KOLVOZA-122036 format. One record per atom (N, C-alpha, C, O, CB): atom name; residue in one letter; residue number from 1; x, y, z. Coordinates in steps of 0.1 Angstrom, whole numbers, plus 2048, in hexadecimal, padded with zeros to 3 digits. Atoms other than C-alpha are relative to their C-alpha. Last residue first. Glycine has a CB too. Layout:
// KOLVOZA-122036
+------+------+-----+-----+-----+-----+
| site | code | pos |   u |   v |   w |
+------+------+-----+-----+-----+-----+
|   CA |    A | NUM |   X |   Y |   Z |
...
+------+------+-----+-----+-----+-----+
// end
This chain:
// KOLVOZA-122036
+------+------+-----+-----+-----+-----+
| site | code | pos |   u |   v |   w |
+------+------+-----+-----+-----+-----+
|    N |    E | 104 | 80B | 803 | 80A |
|   CA |    E | 104 | 733 | 5D8 | 7AE |
|    C |    E | 104 | 7F9 | 7F4 | 804 |
|    O |    E | 104 | 7F0 | 7EF | 7FD |
|   CB |    E | 104 | 806 | 7FF | 7F3 |
|    N |    A | 103 | 801 | 80F | 802 |
|   CA |    A | 103 | 747 | 5E7 | 7CB |
|    C |    A | 103 | 7F5 | 7FE | 7F6 |
|    O |    A | 103 | 7EA | 804 | 7F7 |
|   CB |    A | 103 | 7FE | 7F8 | 80D |
|    N |    T | 102 | 80D | 805 | 7FD |
|   CA |    T | 102 | 74E | 60D | 7C9 |
|    C |    T | 102 | 800 | 7F1 | 7FC |
|    O |    T | 102 | 806 | 7ED | 7F2 |
|   CB |    T | 102 | 7F5 | 807 | 7F8 |
|    N |    E | 101 | 807 | 804 | 80C |
|   CA |    E | 101 | 772 | 617 | 7CB |
|    C |    E | 101 | 7F3 | 7FA | 804 |
|    O |    E | 101 | 7F2 | 7F4 | 80E |
|   CB |    E | 101 | 809 | 7F7 | 7F7 |
|    N |    W | 100 | 80A | 7F7 | 802 |
|   CA |    W | 100 | 77D | 629 | 7EB |
|    C |    W | 100 | 7F8 | 7FC | 7F3 |
|    O |    W | 100 | 7ED | 802 | 7F1 |
|   CB |    W | 100 | 805 | 80E | 7FE |
|    N |    E |  99 | 80A | 801 | 7F6 |
|   CA |    E |  99 | 791 | 60C | 7F8 |
|    C |    E |  99 | 7F4 | 80A | 7FE |
|    O |    E |  99 | 7EA | 808 | 804 |
|   CB |    E |  99 | 806 | 803 | 80E |
|    N |    A |  98 | 809 | 80B | 802 |
|   CA |    A |  98 | 7A4 | 609 | 7D7 |
|    C |    A |  98 | 7F5 | 7FF | 80B |
|    O |    A |  98 | 7EA | 7FA | 808 |
|   CB |    A |  98 | 809 | 7F3 | 801 |
|    N |    P |  97 | 7FB | 80C | 7F8 |
|   CA |    P |  97 | 7B2 | 62C | 7D9 |
|    C |    P |  97 | 7F6 | 7F5 | 7FF |
|    O |    P |  97 | 7EA | 7F7 | 7FD |
|   CB |    P |  97 | 802 | 804 | 80E |
|    N |    I |  96 | 808 | 801 | 7F5 |
|   CA |    I |  96 | 7A6 | 643 | 7BC |
|    C |    I |  96 | 805 | 7F3 | 808 |
|    O |    I |  96 | 807 | 7E9 | 802 |
|   CB |    I |  96 | 7F1 | 7FE | 7FC |
|    N |    D |  95 | 805 | 80D | 7FD |
|   CA |    D |  95 | 7C1 | 64D | 7A5 |
|    C |    D |  95 | 7F8 | 7FF | 80C |
|    O |    D |  95 | 7FB | 805 | 816 |
|   CB |    D |  95 | 80D | 7F6 | 801 |
|    N |    A |  94 | 7F7 | 807 | 7F6 |
|   CA |    A |  94 | 7C2 | 672 | 79E |
|    C |    A |  94 | 7FB | 7F2 | 801 |
|    O |    A |  94 | 7EF | 7EF | 800 |
|   CB |    A |  94 | 800 | 807 | 80D |
|    N |    P |  93 | 806 | 802 | 7F2 |
|   CA |    P |  93 | 7B1 | 67F | 77F |
|    C |    P |  93 | 809 | 7F7 | 809 |
|    O |    P |  93 | 810 | 7EF | 804 |
|   CB |    P |  93 | 7F2 | 7F9 | 7FE |
|    N |    A |  92 | 805 | 80D | 7FF |
|   CA |    A |  92 | 7C8 | 68A | 762 |
|    C |    A |  92 | 7FA | 7FE | 80E |
|    O |    A |  92 | 7FF | 804 | 818 |
|   CB |    A |  92 | 80B | 7F5 | 7FE |
|    N |    E |  91 | 80F | 7FF | 802 |
|   CA |    E |  91 | 7CB | 6B0 | 75E |
|    C |    E |  91 | 7FA | 7F2 | 802 |
|    O |    E |  91 | 7EE | 7F1 | 802 |
|   CB |    E |  91 | 7FD | 805 | 7F3 |
|    N |    S |  90 | 805 | 804 | 80D |
|   CA |    S |  90 | 7EE | 6AF | 76C |
|    C |    S |  90 | 7F1 | 800 | 800 |
|    O |    S |  90 | 7EB | 801 | 80A |
|   CB |    S |  90 | 805 | 7F1 | 7FD |
|    N |    P |  89 | 809 | 80C | 7FF |
|   CA |    P |  89 | 7FA | 6C4 | 789 |
|    C |    P |  89 | 7FB | 7FC | 7F2 |
|    O |    P |  89 | 7F8 | 805 | 7EA |
|   CB |    P |  89 | 7F4 | 803 | 80A |
|    N |    Q |  88 | 80F | 7FD | 801 |
|   CA |    Q |  88 | 817 | 6DA | 780 |
|    C |    Q |  88 | 7F8 | 7F4 | 802 |
|    O |    Q |  88 | 7FB | 7E9 | 7FD |
|   CB |    Q |  88 | 7FE | 807 | 7F2 |
|    N |    E |  87 | 807 | 800 | 7F3 |
|   CA |    E |  87 | 839 | 6D0 | 78F |
|    C |    E |  87 | 7F1 | 804 | 7FF |
|    O |    E |  87 | 7EA | 804 | 809 |
|   CB |    E |  87 | 807 | 80A | 809 |
|    N |    A |  86 | 800 | 80E | 7FB |
|   CA |    A |  86 | 848 | 6C6 | 76D |
|    C |    A |  86 | 7F9 | 7FF | 80D |
|    O |    A |  86 | 7F4 | 7F5 | 811 |
|   CB |    A |  86 | 80F | 7FB | 802 |
|    N |    P |  85 | 80A | 808 | 806 |
|   CA |    P |  85 | 83D | 6E7 | 75D |
|    C |    P |  85 | 7FF | 7F2 | 806 |
|    O |    P |  85 | 7F5 | 7EB | 807 |
|   CB |    P |  85 | 801 | 7FF | 7F1 |
|    N |    D |  84 | 7FA | 80A | 807 |
|   CA |    D |  84 | 852 | 6FB | 776 |
|    C |    D |  84 | 7F5 | 7F7 | 7FB |
|    O |    D |  84 | 7ED | 7F2 | 802 |
|   CB |    D |  84 | 80A | 7F8 | 809 |
|    N |    P |  83 | 7FF | 80D | 7F9 |
|   CA |    P |  83 | 83F | 719 | 781 |
|    C |    P |  83 | 806 | 7F6 | 7F6 |
|    O |    P |  83 | 805 | 7F7 | 7EA |
|   CB |    P |  83 | 7F3 | 7FB | 805 |
|    N |    E |  82 | 805 | 80A | 809 |
|   CA |    E |  82 | 846 | 73B | 770 |
|    C |    E |  82 | 802 | 7F2 | 807 |
|    O |    E |  82 | 80E | 7EE | 808 |
|   CB |    E |  82 | 807 | 801 | 7F2 |
|    N |    F |  81 | 800 | 80E | 7FC |
|   CA |    F |  81 | 849 | 757 | 788 |
|    C |    F |  81 | 7FA | 7F7 | 7F6 |
|    O |    F |  81 | 7EF | 7F9 | 7F2 |
|   CB |    F |  81 | 7F9 | 7FF | 80E |
|    N |    L |  80 | 80C | 807 | 805 |
|   CA |    L |  80 | 852 | 778 | 778 |
|    C |    L |  80 | 801 | 7F2 | 805 |
|    O |    L |  80 | 80B | 7EB | 802 |
|   CB |    L |  80 | 7FE | 801 | 7F1 |
|    N |    D |  79 | 7FD | 80D | 806 |
|   CA |    D |  79 | 86B | 78C | 78C |
|    C |    D |  79 | 7F3 | 7F9 | 7FD |
|    O |    D |  79 | 7EA | 7F8 | 805 |
|   CB |    D |  79 | 808 | 7F7 | 80B |
|    N |    L |  78 | 807 | 80B | 7F9 |
|   CA |    L |  78 | 861 | 7B0 | 790 |
|    C |    L |  78 | 804 | 7F3 | 7F9 |
|    O |    L |  78 | 804 | 7F2 | 7ED |
|   CB |    L |  78 | 7F1 | 802 | 800 |
|    N |    E |  77 | 808 | 809 | 809 |
|   CA |    E |  77 | 87A | 7C9 | 783 |
|    C |    E |  77 | 7FA | 7F5 | 809 |
|    O |    E |  77 | 801 | 7F0 | 812 |
|   CB |    E |  77 | 809 | 7FA | 7F5 |
|    N |    L |  76 | 80F | 7FD | 7FE |
|   CA |    L |  76 | 885 | 7E3 | 79D |
|    C |    L |  76 | 7F8 | 7F7 | 7F7 |
|    O |    L |  76 | 7EB | 7F8 | 7F8 |
|   CB |    L |  76 | 7FE | 80F | 7FC |
|    N |    D |  75 | 804 | 803 | 7F3 |
|   CA |    D |  75 | 8A9 | 7D6 | 7A1 |
|    C |    D |  75 | 7F1 | 802 | 802 |
|    O |    D |  75 | 7EB | 7FC | 80B |
|   CB |    D |  75 | 807 | 809 | 80A |
|    N |    E |  74 | 800 | 80E | 7FE |
|   CA |    E |  74 | 8AF | 7D5 | 77C |
|    C |    E |  74 | 7FB | 7FC | 80E |
|    O |    E |  74 | 7F4 | 7F2 | 810 |
|   CB |    E |  74 | 80D | 7F9 | 7FD |
|    N |    P |  73 | 80D | 805 | 806 |
|   CA |    P |  73 | 8A6 | 7FA | 779 |
|    C |    P |  73 | 7FE | 7F1 | 801 |
|    O |    P |  73 | 7F3 | 7EC | 802 |
|   CB |    P |  73 | 7FF | 804 | 7F1 |
|    N |    T |  72 | 7FF | 801 | 80F |
|   CA |    T |  72 | 8C2 | 802 | 791 |
|    C |    T |  72 | 7F3 | 7FB | 7FB |
|    O |    T |  72 | 7EB | 7F5 | 802 |
|   CB |    T |  72 | 80C | 7F6 | 7FC |
|    N |    A |  71 | 7FF | 80E | 805 |
|   CA |    A |  71 | 8BA | 80E | 7B4 |
|    C |    A |  71 | 802 | 800 | 7F1 |
|    O |    A |  71 | 7FF | 80A | 7EA |
|   CB |    A |  71 | 7F3 | 7F8 | 803 |
|    N |    A |  70 | 7F2 | 805 | 801 |
|   CA |    A |  70 | 8C3 | 830 | 7C2 |
|    C |    A |  70 | 801 | 7F3 | 7F9 |
|    O |    A |  70 | 80D | 7EF | 7F6 |
|   CB |    A |  70 | 806 | 800 | 80E |
|    N |    A |  69 | 7F9 | 7F7 | 809 |
|   CA |    A |  69 | 8A1 | 840 | 7BB |
|    C |    A |  69 | 80E | 7FB | 7FE |
|    O |    A |  69 | 814 | 7FE | 7F3 |
|   CB |    A |  69 | 800 | 80E | 806 |
|    N |    V |  68 | 805 | 802 | 80E |
|   CA |    V |  68 | 88F | 821 | 7C9 |
|    C |    V |  68 | 808 | 809 | 7F6 |
|    O |    V |  68 | 80C | 805 | 7EB |
|   CB |    V |  68 | 7F1 | 803 | 7FF |
|    N |    Q |  67 | 7FA | 80D | 805 |
|   CA |    Q |  67 | 8A4 | 823 | 7E9 |
|    C |    Q |  67 | 7FC | 7FD | 7F1 |
|    O |    Q |  67 | 804 | 7F8 | 7EA |
|   CB |    Q |  67 | 7FB | 7F4 | 809 |
|    N |    F |  66 | 7F2 | 7FE | 802 |
|   CA |    F |  66 | 89C | 848 | 7ED |
|    C |    F |  66 | 807 | 7F3 | 7FB |
|    O |    F |  66 | 810 | 7F3 | 7F3 |
|   CB |    F |  66 | 807 | 804 | 80D |
|    N |    A |  65 | 7FE | 7F8 | 80C |
|   CA |    A |  65 | 877 | 841 | 7E8 |
|    C |    A |  65 | 80F | 803 | 7FD |
|    O |    A |  65 | 813 | 802 | 7F1 |
|   CB |    A |  65 | 7F9 | 80E | 801 |
|    N |    V |  64 | 802 | 809 | 80B |
|   CA |    V |  64 | 878 | 826 | 802 |
|    C |    V |  64 | 802 | 807 | 7F3 |
|    O |    V |  64 | 808 | 801 | 7E9 |
|   CB |    V |  64 | 7F2 | 7F9 | 800 |
|    N |    P |  63 | 7F4 | 809 | 801 |
|   CA |    P |  63 | 887 | 83E | 81B |
|    C |    P |  63 | 7FF | 7F6 | 7F4 |
|    O |    P |  63 | 809 | 7F3 | 7EE |
|   CB |    P |  63 | 802 | 7F9 | 80D |
|    N |    I |  62 | 7F5 | 7F7 | 805 |
|   CA |    I |  62 | 86A | 857 | 812 |
|    C |    I |  62 | 80D | 7F8 | 800 |
|    O |    I |  62 | 814 | 7F9 | 7F6 |
|   CB |    I |  62 | 801 | 80C | 80A |
|    N |    S |  61 | 7FE | 7FE | 80F |
|   CA |    S |  61 | 84F | 83D | 813 |
|    C |    S |  61 | 80C | 808 | 7FC |
|    O |    S |  61 | 811 | 805 | 7F1 |
|   CB |    S |  61 | 7F3 | 806 | 7FB |
|    N |    V |  60 | 7FD | 80C | 807 |
|   CA |    V |  60 | 852 | 830 | 837 |
|    C |    V |  60 | 803 | 803 | 7F1 |
|    O |    V |  60 | 80D | 7FD | 7EC |
|   CB |    V |  60 | 7F5 | 7F6 | 801 |
|    N |    V |  59 | 7F5 | 806 | 7F9 |
|   CA |    V |  59 | 853 | 850 | 84C |
|    C |    V |  59 | 805 | 7F3 | 7F8 |
|    O |    V |  59 | 811 | 7F0 | 7F8 |
|   CB |    V |  59 | 7FC | 7FC | 80E |
|    N |    S |  58 | 7F3 | 7F9 | 804 |
|   CA |    S |  58 | 83D | 860 | 832 |
|    C |    S |  58 | 80C | 7FA | 806 |
|    O |    S |  58 | 817 | 7F9 | 800 |
|   CB |    S |  58 | 7FF | 80F | 803 |
|    N |    I |  57 | 7FC | 805 | 80E |
|   CA |    I |  57 | 822 | 846 | 838 |
|    C |    I |  57 | 80C | 806 | 7FB |
|    O |    I |  57 | 814 | 800 | 7F4 |
|   CB |    I |  57 | 7F4 | 802 | 7F6 |
|    N |    M |  56 | 7FB | 80E | 7FF |
|   CA |    M |  56 | 822 | 84F | 85D |
|    C |    M |  56 | 804 | 7FA | 7F3 |
|    O |    M |  56 | 80E | 7F2 | 7F2 |
|   CB |    M |  56 | 7F6 | 7F7 | 807 |
|    N |    V |  55 | 7F3 | 7FF | 7FA |
|   CA |    V |  55 | 820 | 874 | 855 |
|    C |    V |  55 | 806 | 7F2 | 802 |
|    O |    V |  55 | 812 | 7F0 | 7FF |
|   CB |    V |  55 | 800 | 807 | 80E |
|    N |    G |  54 | 7F7 | 7FB | 80B |
|   CA |    G |  54 | 803 | 86E | 83D |
|    C |    G |  54 | 80E | 801 | 806 |
|    O |    G |  54 | 818 | 7FE | 7FF |
|   CB |    G |  54 | 7FC | 80E | 7FB |
|    N |    A |  53 | 7FD | 80C | 809 |
|   CA |    A |  53 | 7F1 | 859 | 858 |
|    C |    A |  53 | 80A | 804 | 7F5 |
|    O |    A |  53 | 812 | 7FC | 7F1 |
|   CB |    A |  53 | 7F3 | 7FB | 7FA |
|    N |    A |  52 | 7F7 | 809 | 7F9 |
|   CA |    A |  52 | 7F5 | 876 | 871 |
|    C |    A |  52 | 803 | 7F4 | 7F7 |
|    O |    A |  52 | 80F | 7EF | 7F7 |
|   CB |    A |  52 | 7F9 | 7FB | 80D |
|    N |    I |  51 | 7F3 | 7FA | 7FF |
|   CA |    I |  51 | 7E7 | 88F | 858 |
|    C |    I |  51 | 80A | 7F6 | 806 |
|    O |    I |  51 | 815 | 7F4 | 802 |
|   CB |    I |  51 | 800 | 80E | 807 |
|    N |    V |  50 | 7FA | 801 | 80D |
|   CA |    V |  50 | 7CA | 878 | 851 |
|    C |    V |  50 | 80E | 806 | 7FF |
|    O |    V |  50 | 816 | 800 | 7F9 |
|   CB |    V |  50 | 7F6 | 807 | 7F5 |
|    N |    L |  49 | 7FC | 80E | 802 |
|   CA |    L |  49 | 7C4 | 875 | 876 |
|    C |    L |  49 | 805 | 7FE | 7F2 |
|    O |    L |  49 | 80F | 7F6 | 7F1 |
|   CB |    L |  49 | 7F4 | 7F7 | 803 |
|    N |    H |  48 | 7F3 | 802 | 7F9 |
|   CA |    H |  48 | 7C4 | 89B | 879 |
|    C |    H |  48 | 805 | 7F2 | 7FF |
|    O |    H |  48 | 811 | 7EF | 7FF |
|   CB |    H |  48 | 7FE | 804 | 80F |
|    N |    G |  47 | 7F6 | 7F9 | 807 |
|   CA |    G |  47 | 7A9 | 89E | 85E |
|    C |    G |  47 | 80E | 7FE | 807 |
|    O |    G |  47 | 818 | 7FC | 800 |
|   CB |    G |  47 | 7FD | 80E | 7FF |
|    N |    P |  46 | 7FC | 807 | 80C |
|   CA |    P |  46 | 794 | 883 | 86E |
|    C |    P |  46 | 80B | 806 | 7F8 |
|    O |    P |  46 | 814 | 800 | 7F3 |
|   CB |    P |  46 | 7F5 | 7FD | 7F7 |
|    N |    D |  45 | 806 | 7FA | 80C |
|   CA |    D |  45 | 793 | 895 | 890 |
|    C |    D |  45 | 805 | 7F9 | 7F4 |
|    O |    D |  45 | 811 | 7F6 | 7F3 |
|   CB |    D |  45 | 803 | 80F | 7FF |
|    N |    F |  44 | 80A | 808 | 807 |
|   CA |    F |  44 | 79C | 87D | 8AC |
|    C |    F |  44 | 7F9 | 806 | 7F4 |
|    O |    F |  44 | 7F1 | 7FF | 7EE |
|   CB |    F |  44 | 7F6 | 7FC | 80A |
|    N |    I |  43 | 7FC | 80F | 801 |
|   CA |    I |  43 | 7BD | 88A | 8BB |
|    C |    I |  43 | 7F6 | 7F9 | 7F7 |
|    O |    I |  43 | 7FA | 7F0 | 7EF |
|   CB |    I |  43 | 800 | 7FA | 80E |
|    N |    V |  42 | 7F3 | 801 | 808 |
|   CA |    V |  42 | 7B8 | 8B0 | 8B4 |
|    C |    V |  42 | 803 | 7F1 | 7FE |
|    O |    V |  42 | 809 | 7ED | 7F3 |
|   CB |    V |  42 | 80B | 807 | 807 |
|    N |    Y |  41 | 803 | 7FC | 80E |
|   CA |    Y |  41 | 793 | 8AF | 8BF |
|    C |    Y |  41 | 80D | 7FE | 7F8 |
|    O |    Y |  41 | 80C | 7F9 | 7EC |
|   CB |    Y |  41 | 7FC | 80F | 7FF |
|    N |    R |  40 | 808 | 80A | 806 |
|   CA |    R |  40 | 79B | 89C | 8DF |
|    C |    R |  40 | 7FE | 803 | 7F1 |
|    O |    R |  40 | 7FE | 7FA | 7E9 |
|   CB |    R |  40 | 7F3 | 7FE | 807 |
|    N |    F |  39 | 7F6 | 80B | 802 |
|   CA |    F |  39 | 7B7 | 8B5 | 8E8 |
|    C |    F |  39 | 7F8 | 7F4 | 7F9 |
|    O |    F |  39 | 7FE | 7EE | 7F0 |
|   CB |    F |  39 | 806 | 7FB | 80D |
|    N |    T |  38 | 7FD | 809 | 7F4 |
|   CA |    T |  38 | 79E | 8D1 | 8E4 |
|    C |    T |  38 | 80A | 7F5 | 7FC |
|    O |    T |  38 | 80C | 7F2 | 7F1 |
|   CB |    T |  38 | 7F3 | 7FB | 806 |
|    N |    L |  37 | 7F4 | 808 | 802 |
|   CA |    L |  37 | 79C | 8ED | 8CB |
|    C |    L |  37 | 804 | 7F9 | 80D |
|    O |    L |  37 | 80B | 7FF | 815 |
|   CB |    L |  37 | 80C | 80A | 7FB |
|    N |    E |  36 | 7F5 | 7FE | 7F7 |
|   CA |    E |  36 | 778 | 8F9 | 8CE |
|    C |    E |  36 | 80C | 7F7 | 7FD |
|    O |    E |  36 | 80B | 7EC | 7F7 |
|   CB |    E |  36 | 7FC | 7FD | 80F |
|    N |    R |  35 | 7FC | 80B | 7F8 |
|   CA |    R |  35 | 762 | 8F9 | 8B0 |
|    C |    R |  35 | 80C | 803 | 809 |
|    O |    R |  35 | 815 | 80B | 805 |
|   CB |    R |  35 | 804 | 7F4 | 7F7 |
|    N |    G |  34 | 803 | 7FE | 7F2 |
|   CA |    G |  34 | 752 | 919 | 8A4 |
|    C |    G |  34 | 804 | 7F5 | 809 |
|    O |    G |  34 | 801 | 7F5 | 815 |
|   CB |    G |  34 | 7F1 | 801 | 801 |
|    N |    S |  33 | 7F6 | 7F8 | 7F9 |
|   CA |    S |  33 | 763 | 91A | 882 |
|    C |    S |  33 | 7FD | 802 | 80F |
|    O |    S |  33 | 806 | 807 | 816 |
|   CB |    S |  33 | 801 | 80E | 7FA |
|    N |    D |  32 | 805 | 800 | 7F2 |
|   CA |    D |  32 | 750 | 8FD | 873 |
|    C |    D |  32 | 80A | 808 | 809 |
|    O |    D |  32 | 812 | 802 | 810 |
|   CB |    D |  32 | 7FE | 7F1 | 805 |
|    N |    I |  31 | 80E | 804 | 7FF |
|   CA |    I |  31 | 753 | 902 | 84E |
|    C |    I |  31 | 7FA | 801 | 80E |
|    O |    I |  31 | 7EF | 806 | 810 |
|   CB |    I |  31 | 7FD | 7F2 | 7FA |
|    N |    L |  30 | 808 | 7F6 | 807 |
|   CA |    L |  30 | 773 | 915 | 84C |
|    C |    L |  30 | 7F1 | 7FD | 801 |
|    O |    L |  30 | 7E9 | 807 | 802 |
|   CB |    L |  30 | 804 | 801 | 7F1 |
|    N |    V |  29 | 7FF | 7F4 | 7F9 |
|   CA |    V |  29 | 784 | 900 | 867 |
|    C |    V |  29 | 7F7 | 80B | 7FA |
|    O |    V |  29 | 7F0 | 812 | 800 |
|   CB |    V |  29 | 80E | 805 | 801 |
|    N |    N |  28 | 808 | 802 | 7F4 |
|   CA |    N |  28 | 778 | 8E0 | 857 |
|    C |    N |  28 | 800 | 80D | 808 |
|    O |    N |  28 | 7F6 | 810 | 80E |
|   CB |    N |  28 | 805 | 7F4 | 808 |
|    N |    A |  27 | 80E | 800 | 805 |
|   CA |    A |  27 | 786 | 8EB | 835 |
|    C |    A |  27 | 7F7 | 7FF | 80C |
|    O |    A |  27 | 7EC | 806 | 80D |
|   CB |    A |  27 | 7FD | 7F6 | 7F6 |
|    N |    L |  26 | 803 | 7F2 | 804 |
|   CA |    L |  26 | 7A7 | 8F2 | 846 |
|    C |    L |  26 | 7F2 | 802 | 7FC |
|    O |    L |  26 | 7EC | 80C | 7FF |
|   CB |    L |  26 | 80A | 805 | 7F5 |
|    N |    V |  25 | 800 | 7F8 | 7F4 |
|   CA |    V |  25 | 7A8 | 8D0 | 857 |
|    C |    V |  25 | 7FC | 80F | 7FD |
|    O |    V |  25 | 7F4 | 815 | 804 |
|   CB |    V |  25 | 80D | 7FF | 808 |
|    N |    W |  24 | 80C | 804 | 7F9 |
|   CA |    W |  24 | 79F | 8BF | 836 |
|    C |    W |  24 | 7FE | 808 | 80D |
|    O |    W |  24 | 7F3 | 80C | 810 |
|   CB |    W |  24 | 801 | 7F0 | 804 |
|    N |    L |  23 | 80B | 7FA | 806 |
|   CA |    L |  23 | 7BA | 8D2 | 824 |
|    C |    L |  23 | 7F2 | 7FD | 806 |
|    O |    L |  23 | 7EA | 806 | 807 |
|   CB |    L |  23 | 7FF | 7FC | 7F1 |
|    N |    T |  22 | 7FF | 7F2 | 7FC |
|   CA |    T |  22 | 7D3 | 8C7 | 83E |
|    C |    T |  22 | 7F5 | 808 | 7F9 |
|    O |    T |  22 | 7EF | 811 | 7FF |
|   CB |    T |  22 | 80E | 806 | 7FB |
|    N |    G |  21 | 805 | 7FF | 7F2 |
|   CA |    G |  21 | 7C8 | 8A3 | 83A |
|    C |    G |  21 | 800 | 80F | 804 |
|    O |    G |  21 | 7F7 | 813 | 80B |
|   CB |    G |  21 | 808 | 7F8 | 80A |
|    N |    L |  20 | 80E | 802 | 801 |
|   CA |    L |  20 | 7CD | 8A5 | 814 |
|    C |    L |  20 | 7F9 | 802 | 80E |
|    O |    L |  20 | 7EF | 808 | 80F |
|   CB |    L |  20 | 7FD | 7F2 | 7FB |
|    N |    A |  19 | 806 | 7F4 | 806 |
|   CA |    A |  19 | 7EF | 8B4 | 81A |
|    C |    A |  19 | 7F1 | 7FF | 7FF |
|    O |    A |  19 | 7EA | 809 | 801 |
|   CB |    A |  19 | 806 | 803 | 7F2 |
|    N |    S |  18 | 7FF | 7F6 | 7F6 |
|   CA |    S |  18 | 7F8 | 897 | 831 |
|    C |    S |  18 | 7FA | 80D | 7FB |
|    O |    S |  18 | 7F3 | 814 | 802 |
|   CB |    S |  18 | 80E | 803 | 805 |
|    N |    L |  17 | 80B | 804 | 7F6 |
|   CA |    L |  17 | 7EC | 87E | 817 |
|    C |    L |  17 | 800 | 80B | 80B |
|    O |    L |  17 | 7F5 | 80E | 80F |
|   CB |    L |  17 | 803 | 7F2 | 805 |
|    N |    A |  16 | 80C | 7FD | 807 |
|   CA |    A |  16 | 802 | 890 | 7FC |
|    C |    A |  16 | 7F4 | 7FD | 80A |
|    O |    A |  16 | 7EA | 804 | 80A |
|   CB |    A |  16 | 7FE | 7F8 | 7F3 |
|    N |    P |  15 | 803 | 7F1 | 800 |
|   CA |    P |  15 | 81F | 890 | 814 |
|    C |    P |  15 | 7F3 | 804 | 7FA |
|    O |    P |  15 | 7ED | 80D | 7FE |
|   CB |    P |  15 | 80C | 807 | 7FA |
|    N |    G |  14 | 803 | 7FB | 7F2 |
|   CA |    G |  14 | 81C | 86A | 819 |
|    C |    G |  14 | 7FD | 80F | 801 |
|    O |    G |  14 | 7F4 | 813 | 807 |
|   CB |    G |  14 | 80B | 7FC | 809 |
|    N |    A |  13 | 80C | 807 | 7FB |
|   CA |    A |  13 | 819 | 860 | 7F4 |
|    C |    A |  13 | 7FC | 806 | 80E |
|    O |    A |  13 | 7F1 | 80A | 810 |
|   CB |    A |  13 | 801 | 7F1 | 800 |
|    N |    L |  12 | 80A | 7F6 | 7FE |
|   CA |    L |  12 | 833 | 879 | 7E8 |
|    C |    L |  12 | 7F3 | 7FB | 805 |
|    O |    L |  12 | 7EA | 802 | 808 |
|   CB |    L |  12 | 7FD | 807 | 7F3 |
|    N |    G |  11 | 7FC | 7F6 | 7F5 |
|   CA |    G |  11 | 851 | 863 | 7ED |
|    C |    G |  11 | 7F5 | 80A | 802 |
|    O |    G |  11 | 7F4 | 80F | 80E |
|   CB |    G |  11 | 80C | 807 | 7FB |
|    N |    I |  10 | 800 | 807 | 7F3 |
|   CA |    I |  10 | 841 | 845 | 7DA |
|    C |    I |  10 | 803 | 80B | 80B |
|    O |    I |  10 | 7FD | 80A | 816 |
|   CB |    I |  10 | 80B | 7F5 | 800 |
|    N |    I |   9 | 80E | 804 | 7FD |
|   CA |    I |   9 | 837 | 85B | 7BC |
|    C |    I |   9 | 800 | 7F9 | 80E |
|    O |    I |   9 | 7F7 | 7FC | 816 |
|   CB |    I |   9 | 7FB | 7F6 | 7F6 |
|    N |    L |   8 | 808 | 7F4 | 7FE |
|   CA |    L |   8 | 859 | 86C | 7BB |
|    C |    L |   8 | 7F2 | 7FC | 805 |
|    O |    L |   8 | 7ED | 802 | 80E |
|   CB |    L |   8 | 800 | 809 | 7F4 |
|    N |    A |   7 | 7FC | 7FB | 7F3 |
|   CA |    A |   7 | 86C | 84B | 7BF |
|    C |    A |   7 | 7F8 | 80D | 803 |
|    O |    A |   7 | 7F4 | 80E | 80F |
|   CB |    A |   7 | 80F | 804 | 800 |
|    N |    R |   6 | 805 | 809 | 7F5 |
|   CA |    R |   6 | 859 | 83C | 7A2 |
|    C |    R |   6 | 803 | 805 | 80E |
|    O |    R |   6 | 7FB | 805 | 817 |
|   CB |    R |   6 | 806 | 7F2 | 7FE |
|    N |    M |   5 | 80E | 7FE | 800 |
|   CA |    M |   5 | 860 | 85B | 78C |
|    C |    M |   5 | 7F9 | 7F7 | 80B |
|    O |    M |   5 | 7F0 | 7FB | 812 |
|   CB |    M |   5 | 7F9 | 7FD | 7F2 |
|    N |    N |   4 | 802 | 7F3 | 7FA |
|   CA |    N |   4 | 885 | 85A | 795 |
|    C |    N |   4 | 7F1 | 802 | 801 |
|    O |    N |   4 | 7EC | 808 | 80B |
|   CB |    N |   4 | 806 | 80B | 7F9 |
|    N |    N |   3 | 7FE | 801 | 7F2 |
|   CA |    N |   3 | 887 | 835 | 78D |
|    C |    N |   3 | 7FD | 80D | 808 |
|    O |    N |   3 | 7F7 | 80C | 812 |
|   CB |    N |   3 | 80F | 7FC | 803 |
|    N |    S |   2 | 7F2 | 7FE | 7FB |
|   CA |    S |   2 | 878 | 83A | 76B |
|    C |    S |   2 | 801 | 7FE | 80F |
|    O |    S |   2 | 7F7 | 800 | 816 |
|   CB |    S |   2 | 806 | 80D | 7FB |
|    N |    M |   1 | 7FF | 7F4 | 7F7 |
|   CA |    M |   1 | 857 | 82C | 760 |
|    C |    M |   1 | 80E | 800 | 805 |
|    O |    M |   1 | 814 | 7F6 | 809 |
|   CB |    M |   1 | 7F5 | 7FF | 80B |
+------+------+-----+-----+-----+-----+
// end
């Protein structure tokens, strides 16, 4: 995947969530049009909370998207971790201390 496509996906995550929240609020208005517009309704309505979450995600994701777009492909590669074979635990059973051995 190219850097620009990654940046686009990252950058649109927050605005897409905000758009979903806006659709939720509009659908709620069409379905339940008799509701009063109170401060409590605006603060605690799920659609408004989704919009707020989308704005907060946008604050983080849009600067990250700019950094991803400006990065080289080598900067975006994940480093593969391969442990040192010498540090791997062996399959041999551990020595049992003499005090734990059973007496015959």
